[in-house]
C-alpha positions in Angstrom: 0.0 0.0 0.0 1.2 3.5 -0.8 1.7 6.2 1.7 -1.4 8.4 1.5 -1.3 11.9 0.2 -1.0 14.4 3.1 -3.9 16.5 1.7 -6.2 13.6 2.4 -4.8 12.5 5.8 -3.5 14.1 8.9 0.0 12.9 9.2 2.1 12.0 12.3 5.7 11.6 11.1 8.4 9.2 12.2 10.0 11.6 14.7 6.8 12.5 16.5 5.9 11.0 19.8 2.4 11.5 21.3 1.2 10.4 24.7 -2.5 10.8 25.7 -5.9 10.9 24.0 -5.9 11.4 20.2 -9.2 12.1 18.5 -10.3 13.8 15.3 -12.8 14.0 12.4 -10.4 13.3 9.6 -8.4 10.3 8.4 -5.0 9.8 10.2 -1.7 8.3 9.1 0.7 7.5 12.0 4.3 6.7 11.2 5.6 7.8 14.6 4.8 6.7 18.2 1.4 7.1 19.9 0.6 6.0 23.4 -2.9 6.3 24.9 -6.3 6.1 23.1 -7.2 6.9 19.4 -10.8 7.8 18.7 -11.6 8.3 15.0 -15.1 6.8 15.0 -16.1 8.2 11.5 -12.7 8.0 9.9 -9.8 5.7 9.0 -6.5 5.1 10.8 -3.4 3.9 9.0 -0.4 2.8 11.1 2.6 3.1 8.7 5.5 0.7 8.5 7.5 2.7 11.1 4.5 3.4 13.3 4.5 2.1 16.9 1.2 2.5 18.7 0.3 1.4 22.2 -3.3 2.4 22.3 -6.9 1.2 22.0 -8.2 2.2 18.6 -11.8 3.1 17.6 -12.2 4.0 13.9 -14.3 3.3 10.8 -11.4 1.5 9.2 -7.9 0.5 10.5 -4.9 -0.5 8.4 -1.8 -1.7 10.3 1.6 -1.9 8.6 3.7 -1.3 11.7 3.3 -2.3 15.4 0.1 -2.0 17.5 -0.3 -3.0 21.1 -4.0 -2.5 22.0 -7.5 -3.4 20.9 -9.0 -2.4 17.6 -12.7 -1.6 17.2 -13.3 -0.9 13.5 -16.9 -0.3 12.5 -16.3 -1.3 8.9 -12.9 -3.0 8.2 -9.6 -3.9 9.8 -6.6 -4.9 7.7 -3.2 -6.2 8.8 -0.4 -5.9 6.2 2.4 -8.5 6.0 4.6 -6.3 8.1 2.0 -5.8 10.9 2.7 -6.9 14.5 -0.6 -6.7 16.4 -1.2 -7.7 20.0 -4.8 -7.2 21.1 -8.4 -8.0 20.3 -10.1 -7.0 17.0 -13.8 -6.3 16.7 -15.0 -5.5 13.1 -17.4 -6.4 10.3 -14.7 -7.3 7.8 -11.0 -8.3 8.3 -8.0 -8.9 6.1 -4.8 -10.4 7.3 -2.0 -10.8 4.8 0.3 -13.8 5.0 3.3 -13.0 7.2 1.4 -10.6 9.5 1.7 -11.3 13.3 -1.6 -11.3 15.3 -2.1 -12.4 18.8 -5.6 -11.8 20.3 -9.2 -12.4 19.9 -11.1 -11.7 16.6 -14.8 -10.8 16.8 -16.4 -10.5 13.4 -19.7 -8.6 13.8 -22.7 -8.8 11.5 -23.9 -5.7 9.6 -27.0 -4.1 11.1 -27.2 -6.4 14.1 -27.4 -4.7 17.5 -25.3 -6.1 20.4 -28.4 -6.6 22.6 -30.1 -9.8 21.6 -33.9 -9.7 21.8 -35.5 -12.5 23.9 -36.8 -15.3 21.6 -40.4 -16.4 21.8 -39.7 -20.2 21.7 -37.3 -22.6 23.3 -36.0 -23.7 19.9 -35.2 -20.1 19.0 -33.4 -19.7 22.3 -31.0 -22.6 21.5 -30.3 -21.1 18.1 -29.7 -17.6 19.6 -27.3 -18.9 22.2 -25.3 -20.9 19.6 -25.1 -17.8 17.4 -23.6 -15.7 20.2 -20.7 -18.1 20.8 -17.3 -16.6 20.7 -15.4 -16.1 17.4 -13.1 -19.0 16.4 -15.3 -21.6 18.1 -17.4 -24.0 16.1 -20.8 -24.6 17.7 -23.6 -26.7 16.2 -27.1 -26.6 17.7 -30.0 -28.8 16.6 -33.4 -28.0 18.0 -36.9 -29.1 17.2 -40.0 -27.1 17.9 -43.0 -29.4 18.7 
């Protein structure tokens, strides 16, 4: 992936170190060091190949090419490039992990348009199906129920 044009992104260069809360309403490219929290709920975050981030991230889209220690909550998509080193949990609708990327954590792929609060089902059979659907990511759960 190319380095984004600076006119389209706010840019944190290699020599910049930020400690604390980072938020904004535009896309952000980080090639320096950030420690704290990053809140870009309606925008994208790209951690460049020299970027070193120790933060929980909340953004519309997250692309990691460097190092990230922290959790990612991406409302649309998370992408780990082959040079990425990520330690933390990822919650997103879509994910891409290139061969060679390092990832240690839990992956939670969320469905589009589904609220986190599950409505109480009307029947016991629907309850078994709902409980199997809410099982953690990475586990295979099969449920068979019959409604009589």
